[in-house]
C-alpha positions, 0 to 999 in steps of 0.5 A, spaced: 096 457 804 100 454 809 102 448 812 103 446 819 107 439 821 104 436 827 107 430 830 109 428 822 102 429 820 101 435 815 095 440 817 093 444 811 091 451 813 087 455 808 085 463 809 078 461 812 082 457 817 087 462 819 082 467 819 077 463 824 084 462 828 085 470 828 078 471 830 078 466 836 084 468 839 082 475 840 075 473 843 074 465 843 067 467 845 065 470 838 059 466 836 059 462 830 054 466 826 059 472 827 065 469 824 061 466 818 058 473 817 065 476 817 068 471 813 062 470 808 061 463 809 056 459 812 055 458 819 056 450 818 063 451 814 065 455 820 063 449 825 066 444 821 072 447 820 072 449 828 071 441 829 077 439 824 082 445 828 080 442 835 081 434 832 087 436 829 090 439 835 091 446 832 086 449 837 088 446 844 082 449 848 078 455 850 080 459 856 079 465 860 084 470 861 084 472 869 087 479 872 092 475 876 093 482 881 085 482 882 085 475 884 091 476 889 097 473 885 101 479 886 108 476 886 111 473 880 118 469 879 122 466 874 126 460 877 132 457 874 133 450 876 139 445 876 138 438 877 141 431 877 141 428 870 139 421 872 133 424 876 131 429 871 124 426 868 122 424 875 123 432 877 119 434 872 113 430 874 114 432 881 114 439 879 108 439 875 104 437 882 106 444 885 101 449 886 103 456 884 108 453 878 104 455 872 109 454 866 115 449 866 120 449 860 125 444 859 131 448 856 138 448 853 144 452 857 146 452 864 140 450 867 135 444 866 129 448 867 126 454 867 119 455 871 114 461 872 111 461 879 105 465 881 104 467 888 099 471 893 105 473 897 113 473 898 112 468 904 108 463 899 113 464 894 118 462 899 114 456 900 114 454 893 121 455 892 122 450 898 118 445 895 122 445 889 129 445 893 126 439 897 125 435 891 130 429 890 135 431 885 134 438 885 141 441 885 140 448 886 135 454 884 136 461 882 130 465 883 128 472 879 122 476 882 118 479 876 118 487 878 113 489 872 111 485 866 112 490 859 109 485 854 105 479 855 101 477 849 098 470 848 096 471 841 100 468 835 101 471 828 097 466 823 
């Protein structure tokens, strides 16, 4: 059995909870009946457990993983950002509104934030980087174009 601390609230996960999570993270469309059968519990038990996992924020949502390249998003980059500390909170809020920025990480070290950007062309990437650079308080950016993805695994060991 394991416990997860969530904002000071302790969430207890037993083997059934963990196995439900394992099944759903590989296929979020798995019918409750199939999960119940695999775990040798009732469909009602799975439903109640699932509702609790969602209510407690353990499950944040159900998403479809899209093939970015088939949709034309062939250019991906990591952007490291330096900022004026007094304006950093406002910068982060502005970054959230820029299409193409898919992830924003507040980090330690030389840079203040690391961004993941996805674009359909180098020109679109340049436009996104220009928008980032035009935000008041952004001191500099360093962009690394991703040549290929070696590993990208959204699952967690539970």
